[in-house]
N, CA, C and O atoms as a printed pandas DataFrame, in Angstrom:
     atom_number atom_name residue_name chain_id  residue_number  x_coord  y_coord  z_coord
0              1         N          UNK        A               1   73.063    7.975  151.407
1              2        CA          UNK        A               1   74.390    8.277  151.900
2              3         C          UNK        A               1   74.374    8.281  153.427
3              4         O          UNK        A               1   73.358    8.558  154.064
4              5         N          UNK        A               2   75.519    7.968  153.974
5              6        CA          UNK        A               2   75.654    7.956  155.430
6              7         C          UNK        A               2   77.048    8.431  155.808
7              8         O          UNK        A               2   78.002    8.267  155.047
8              9         N          UNK        A               3   77.154    9.015  156.981
9             10        CA          UNK        A               3   78.460    9.397  157.508
10            11         C          UNK        A               3   78.835    8.386  158.584
11            12         O          UNK        A               3   78.076    8.153  159.526
12            13         N          UNK        A               4   80.021    7.787  158.432
13            14        CA          UNK        A               4   80.476    6.746  159.366
14            15         C          UNK        A               4   81.898    7.037  159.813
15            16         O          UNK        A               4   82.609    7.832  159.198
16            17         N          UNK        A               5   82.299    6.383  160.889
17            18        CA          UNK        A               5   83.673    6.521  161.382
18            19         C          UNK        A               5   84.630    5.748  160.474
19            20         O          UNK        A               5   84.272    4.708  159.919
20            21         N          UNK        A               6   85.840    6.265  160.330
21            22        CA          UNK        A               6   86.881    5.629  159.516
22            23         C          UNK        A               6   87.052    4.167  159.891
23            24         O          UNK        A               6   87.154    3.299  159.024
24            25         N          UNK        A               7   87.082    3.899  161.209
25            26        CA          UNK        A               7   87.354    2.524  161.658
26            27         C          UNK        A               7   86.180    1.569  161.456
27            28         O          UNK        A               7   86.309    0.378  161.740
28            29         N          UNK        A               8   85.043    2.059  160.973
29            30        CA          UNK        A               8   83.969    1.135  160.609
30            31         C          UNK        A               8   84.160    0.618  159.179
31            32         O          UNK        A               8   83.560   -0.387  158.798
32            33         N          UNK        A               9   84.986    1.297  158.393
33            34        CA          UNK        A               9   85.262    0.893  157.020
34            35         C          UNK        A               9   86.649    0.239  156.902
35            36         O          UNK        A               9   86.834   -0.706  156.136
36            37         N          UNK        A              10   87.620    0.757  157.674
37            38        CA          UNK        A              10   88.994    0.273  157.608
38            39         C          UNK        A              10   89.494   -0.172  158.972
39            40         O          UNK        A              10   89.103    0.386  159.998
40            41         N          UNK        A              11   90.352   -1.170  158.979
41            42        CA          UNK        A              11   91.045   -1.606  160.189
42            43         C          UNK        A              11   92.459   -1.035  160.135
43            44         O          UNK        A              11   93.156   -1.193  159.133
44            45         N          UNK        A              12   92.882   -0.371  161.213
45            46        CA          UNK        A              12   94.261    0.097  161.313
46            47         C          UNK        A              12   95.030   -0.985  162.076
47            48         O          UNK        A              12   94.728   -1.270  163.235
48            49         N          UNK        A              13   96.007   -1.572  161.427
49            50        CA          UNK        A              13   96.773   -2.670  162.005
50            51         C          UNK        A              13   97.875   -2.159  162.926
51            52         O          UNK        A              13   98.243   -0.986  162.866
52            53         N          UNK        A              14   98.397   -3.028  163.771
53            54        CA          UNK        A              14   99.413   -2.637  164.743
54            55         C          UNK        A              14  100.681   -2.097  164.089
55            56         O          UNK        A              14  101.411   -1.325  164.710
56            57         N          UNK        A              15  100.952   -2.490  162.851
57            58        CA          UNK        A              15  102.144   -1.990  162.149
58            59         C          UNK        A              15  101.881   -0.687  161.390
59            60         O          UNK        A              15  102.757   -0.198  160.677
60            61         N          UNK        A              16  100.679   -0.125  161.540
61            62        CA          UNK        A              16  100.331    1.137  160.900
62            63         C          UNK        A              16   99.716    0.993  159.518
63            64         O          UNK        A              16   99.287    1.985  158.928
64            65         N          UNK        A              17   99.665   -0.220  158.995
65            66        CA          UNK        A              17   99.010   -0.425  157.703
66            67         C          UNK        A              17   97.493   -0.410  157.893
67            68         O          UNK        A              17   96.988   -0.504  159.012
68            69         N          UNK        A              18   96.791   -0.291  156.788
69            70        CA          UNK        A              18   95.328   -0.193  156.815
70            71         C          UNK        A              18   94.746   -1.263  155.900
71            72         O          UNK        A              18   95.261   -1.501  154.807
72            73         N          UNK        A              19   93.676   -1.905  156.346
73            74        CA          UNK        A              19   93.012   -2.955  155.588
74            75         C          UNK        A              19   91.513   -2.660  155.532
75            76         O          UNK        A              19   90.914   -2.368  156.567
76            77         N          UNK        A              20   90.890   -2.728  154.349
77            78        CA          UNK        A              20   89.438   -2.525  154.285
78            79         C          UNK        A              20   88.701   -3.687  154.953
79            80         O          UNK        A              20   89.110   -4.841  154.825
80            81         N          UNK        A              21   87.630   -3.383  155.654
81            82        CA          UNK        A              21   86.832   -4.421  156.321
82            83         C          UNK        A              21   85.929   -5.159  155.332
83            84         O          UNK        A              21   85.556   -6.309  155.564
84            85         N          UNK        A              22   85.580   -4.493  154.230
85            86        CA          UNK        A              22   84.804   -5.129  153.162
86            87         C          UNK        A              22   85.183   -4.446  151.855
87            88         O          UNK        A              22   85.935   -3.472  151.862
88            89         N          UNK        A              23   84.676   -4.943  150.747
89            90        CA          UNK        A              23   85.003   -4.362  149.450
90            91         C          UNK        A              23   84.662   -2.875  149.467
91            92         O          UNK        A              23   83.549   -2.484  149.818
92            93         N          UNK        A              24   85.638   -2.057  149.083
93            94        CA          UNK        A              24   85.516   -0.604  149.197
94            95         C          UNK        A              24   86.029    0.055  147.919
95            96         O          UNK        A              24   87.046   -0.361  147.363
96            97         N          UNK        A              25   85.320    1.086  147.458
97            98        CA          UNK        A              25   85.736    1.835  146.272
98            99         C          UNK        A              25   86.100    3.258  146.686
99           100         O          UNK        A              25   85.332    3.947  147.358
100          101         N          UNK        A              26   87.300    3.680  146.262
101          102        CA          UNK        A              26   87.799    5.025  146.554
102          103         C          UNK        A              26   88.292    5.622  145.245
103          104         O          UNK        A              26   89.193    5.066  144.618
104          105         N          UNK        A              27   87.725    6.734  144.826
105          106        CA          UNK        A              27   88.178    7.383  143.598
106          107         C          UNK        A              27   88.184    6.473  142.393
107          108         O          UNK        A              27   89.059    6.594  141.535
108          109         N          UNK        A              28   87.228    5.565  142.306
109          110        CA          UNK        A              28   87.132    4.665  141.172
110          111         C          UNK        A              28   87.963    3.396  141.282
111          112         O          UNK        A              28   87.899    2.539  140.401
112          113         N          UNK        A              29   88.742    3.263  142.352
113          114        CA          UNK        A              29   89.569    2.077  142.565
114          115         C          UNK        A              29   88.913    1.201  143.630
115          116         O          UNK        A              29   88.555    1.688  144.703
116          117         N          UNK        A              30   88.757   -0.080  143.339
117          118        CA          UNK        A              30   88.139   -1.013  144.276
118          119         C          UNK        A              30   89.216   -1.819  144.973
119          120         O          UNK        A              30   90.104   -2.381  144.332
120          121         N          UNK        A              31   89.126   -1.870  146.309
121          122        CA          UNK        A              31   90.031   -2.688  147.113
122          123         C          UNK        A              31   89.183   -3.650  147.944
123          124         O          UNK        A              31   88.049   -3.345  148.311
124          125         N          UNK        A              32   89.750   -4.801  148.227
125          126        CA          UNK        A              32   89.008   -5.851  148.922
126          127         C          UNK        A              32   89.692   -6.195  150.240
127          128         O          UNK        A              32   90.868   -5.884  150.429
128          129         N          UNK        A              33   88.959   -6.838  151.157
129          130        CA          UNK        A              33   89.589   -7.297  152.389
130          131         C          UNK        A              33   90.795   -8.167  152.042
131          132         O          UNK        A              33   90.766   -8.946  151.089
132          133         N          UNK        A              34   91.831   -8.020  152.819
133          134        CA          UNK        A              34   93.071   -8.744  152.549
134          135         C          UNK        A              34   94.107   -7.866  151.878
135          136         O          UNK        A              34   95.297   -8.179  151.914
136          137         N          UNK        A              35   93.673   -6.760  151.258
137          138        CA          UNK        A              35   94.604   -5.793  150.683
138          139         C          UNK        A              35   95.138   -4.940  151.830
139          140         O          UNK        A              35   94.367   -4.421  152.637
140          141         N          UNK        A              36   96.451   -4.800  151.896
141          142        CA          UNK        A              36   97.080   -3.998  152.945
142          143         C          UNK        A              36   97.636   -2.726  152.326
143          144         O          UNK        A              36   98.383   -2.772  151.349
144          145         N          UNK        A              37   97.265   -1.592  152.904
145          146        CA          UNK        A              37   97.680   -0.288  152.403
146          147         C          UNK        A              37   98.736    0.266  153.355
147          148         O          UNK        A              37   98.489    0.401  154.554
148          149         N          UNK        A              38   99.903    0.582  152.824
149          150        CA          UNK        A              38  100.973    1.181  153.614
150          151         C          UNK        A              38  100.736    2.672  153.775
151          152         O          UNK        A              38   99.931    3.264  153.055
152          153         N          UNK        A              39  101.440    3.273  154.722
153          154        CA          UNK        A              39  101.270    4.669  155.098
154          155         C          UNK        A              39  101.137    5.696  153.999
155          156         O          UNK        A              39  100.194    6.486  154.033
156          157         N          UNK        A              40  102.028    5.729  153.027
157          158        CA          UNK        A              40  101.997    6.793  152.025
158          159         C          UNK        A              40  101.539    6.330  150.657
159          160         O          UNK        A              40  101.860    6.962  149.651
160          161         N          UNK        A              41  100.798    5.243  150.605
161          162        CA          UNK        A              41  100.308    4.724  149.329
162          163         C          UNK        A              41   98.967    5.365  149.005
163          164         O          UNK        A              41   98.060    5.376  149.838
164          165         N          UNK        A              42   98.843    5.898  147.800
165          166        CA          UNK        A              42   97.589    6.498  147.370
166          167         C          UNK        A              42   96.683    5.462  146.723
167          168         O          UNK        A              42   97.140    4.619  145.951
168          169         N          UNK        A              43   95.410    5.531  147.038
169          170        CA          UNK        A              43   94.390    4.681  146.426
170          171         C          UNK        A              43   93.419    5.629  145.741
171          172         O          UNK        A              43   92.787    6.455  146.400
172          173         N          UNK        A              44   93.297    5.518  144.439
173          174        CA          UNK        A              44   92.409    6.423  143.705
174          175         C          UNK        A              44   92.809    7.875  143.875
175          176         O          UNK        A              44   91.956    8.762  143.859
176          177         N          UNK        A              45   94.108    8.126  144.037
177          178        CA          UNK        A              45   94.608    9.486  144.206
178          179         C          UNK        A              45   94.489   10.026  145.618
179          180         O          UNK        A              45   94.746   11.207  145.853
180          181         N          UNK        A              46   94.101    9.173  146.564
181          182        CA          UNK        A              46   93.900    9.611  147.948
182          183         C          UNK        A              46   94.817    8.816  148.870
183          184         O          UNK        A              46   94.829    7.586  148.824
184          185         N          UNK        A              47   95.591    9.515  149.713
185          186        CA          UNK        A              47   96.404    8.859  150.732
186          187         C          UNK        A              47   95.499    8.622  151.935
187          188         O          UNK        A              47   95.349    9.491  152.794
188          189         N          UNK        A              48   94.907    7.450  151.984
189          190        CA          UNK        A              48   93.875    7.148  152.978
190          191         C          UNK        A              48   94.413    7.220  154.412
191          192         O          UNK        A              48   93.652    7.503  155.337
192          193         N          UNK        A              49   95.703    6.968  154.606
193          194        CA          UNK        A              49   96.284    6.971  155.953
194          195         C          UNK        A              49   96.162    8.329  156.633
195          196         O          UNK        A              49   96.102    8.391  157.861
196          197         N          UNK        A              50   96.125    9.394  155.885
197          198        CA          UNK        A              50   96.023   10.721  156.505
198          199         C          UNK        A              50   94.631   11.010  157.073
199          200         O          UNK        A              50   94.426   12.025  157.738
200          201         N          UNK        A              51   93.686   10.121  156.810
201          202        CA          UNK        A              51   92.315   10.331  157.283
202          203         C          UNK        A              51   91.906    9.405  158.431
203          204         O          UNK        A              51   90.732    9.359  158.800
204          205         N          UNK        A              52   92.854    8.678  158.989
205          206        CA          UNK        A              52   92.559    7.825  160.158
206          207         C          UNK        A              52   91.947    8.703  161.248
207          208         O          UNK        A              52   92.455    9.781  161.555
208          209         N          UNK        A              53   90.849    8.222  161.823
209          210        CA          UNK        A              53   90.175    8.962  162.891
210          211         C          UNK        A              53   89.123    9.940  162.412
211          212         O          UNK        A              53   88.412   10.523  163.231
212          213         N          UNK        A              54   89.005   10.135  161.115
213          214        CA          UNK        A              54   88.028   11.070  160.559
214          215         C          UNK        A              54   86.722   10.341  160.247
215          216         O          UNK        A              54   86.602    9.136  160.464
216          217         N          UNK        A              55   85.762   11.080  159.743
217          218        CA          UNK        A              55   84.495   10.505  159.293
218          219         C          UNK        A              55   84.484   10.409  157.778
219          220         O          UNK        A              55   85.075   11.241  157.089
220          221         N          UNK        A              56   83.809    9.390  157.264
221          222        CA          UNK        A              56   83.694    9.168  155.825
222          223         C          UNK        A              56   82.231    9.232  155.419
223          224         O          UNK        A              56   81.363    8.720  156.125
224          225         N          UNK        A              57   81.963    9.854  154.296
225          226        CA          UNK        A              57   80.630    9.827  153.700
226          227         C          UNK        A              57   80.627    8.641  152.739
227          228         O          UNK        A              57   81.484    8.548  151.860
228          229         N          UNK        A              58   79.661    7.734  152.910
229          230        CA          UNK        A              58   79.638    6.535  152.076
230          231         C          UNK        A              58   78.257    6.293  151.480
231          232         O          UNK        A              58   77.241    6.786  151.970
232          233         N          UNK        A              59   78.264    5.534  150.429
233          234        CA          UNK        A              59   77.058    4.965  149.853
234          235         C          UNK        A              59   77.423    3.530  149.489
235          236         O          UNK        A              59   78.576    3.128  149.648
236          237         N          UNK        A              60   76.481    2.771  149.015
237          238        CA          UNK        A              60   76.795    1.400  148.617
238          239         C          UNK        A              60   76.447    1.187  147.151
239          240         O          UNK        A              60   75.554    1.828  146.595
240          241         N          UNK        A              61   77.181    0.269  146.550
241          242        CA          UNK        A              61   76.941   -0.136  145.168
242          243         C          UNK        A              61   77.044   -1.651  145.160
243          244         O          UNK        A              61   78.133   -2.210  145.028
244          245         N          UNK        A              62   75.913   -2.303  145.301
245          246        CA          UNK        A              62   75.924   -3.758  145.458
246          247         C          UNK        A              62   76.578   -4.115  146.776
247          248         O          UNK        A              62   76.120   -3.683  147.834
248          249         N          UNK        A              63   77.639   -4.897  146.727
249          250        CA          UNK        A              63   78.348   -5.348  147.938
250          251         C          UNK        A              63   79.425   -4.355  148.374
251          252         O          UNK        A              63   79.984   -4.497  149.461
252          253         N          UNK        A              64   79.722   -3.361  147.550
253          254        CA          UNK        A              64   80.836   -2.453  147.832
254          255         C          UNK        A              64   80.394   -1.189  148.552
255          256         O          UNK        A              64   79.316   -0.649  148.301
256          257         N          UNK        A              65   81.256   -0.733  149.453
257          258        CA          UNK        A              65   81.119    0.592  150.044
258          259         C          UNK        A              65   81.806    1.556  149.094
259          260         O          UNK        A              65   82.909    1.277  148.626
260          261         N          UNK        A              66   81.169    2.694  148.798
261          262        CA          UNK        A              66   81.760    3.704  147.950
262          263         C          UNK        A              66   81.968    4.955  148.805
263          264         O          UNK        A              66   81.008    5.518  149.332
264          265         N          UNK        A              67   83.217    5.382  148.939
265          266        CA          UNK        A              67   83.524    6.571  149.731
266          267         C          UNK        A              67   83.312    7.792  148.834
267          268         O          UNK        A              67   83.941    7.927  147.784
268          269         N          UNK        A              68   82.409    8.679  149.273
269          270        CA          UNK        A              68   82.073    9.856  148.472
270          271         C          UNK        A              68   82.549   11.158  149.102
271          272         O          UNK        A              68   82.507   12.210  148.465
272          273         N          UNK        A              69   83.000   11.090  150.353
273          274        CA          UNK        A              69   83.491   12.288  151.011
274          275         C          UNK        A              69   84.251   11.941  152.276
275          276         O          UNK        A              69   84.066   10.870  152.854
276          277         N          UNK        A              70   85.107   12.859  152.700
277          278        CA          UNK        A              70   85.898   12.683  153.923
278          279         C          UNK        A              70   85.760   13.962  154.736
279          280         O          UNK        A              70   85.909   15.065  154.209
280          281         N          UNK        A              71   85.469   13.801  156.042
281          282        CA          UNK        A              71   85.250   14.960  156.917
282          283         C          UNK        A              71   86.183   14.926  158.101
283          284         O          UNK        A              71   86.143   15.821  158.945
């Protein structure tokens, strides 16, 4: 496991949407680059937009980043 900055896993776009930088799993839901997440959309039961600027605890599962905690 590792603790990383939010912006190393997600890109925050100029319009406020968020895009994963690589295949990412959150709460059992897998999202891939090219998927755009709007401000109040929940992924795996988590509104990821509220955690911009925070740190994420991650592990990997093959090619995917798995988010296991938010700090």
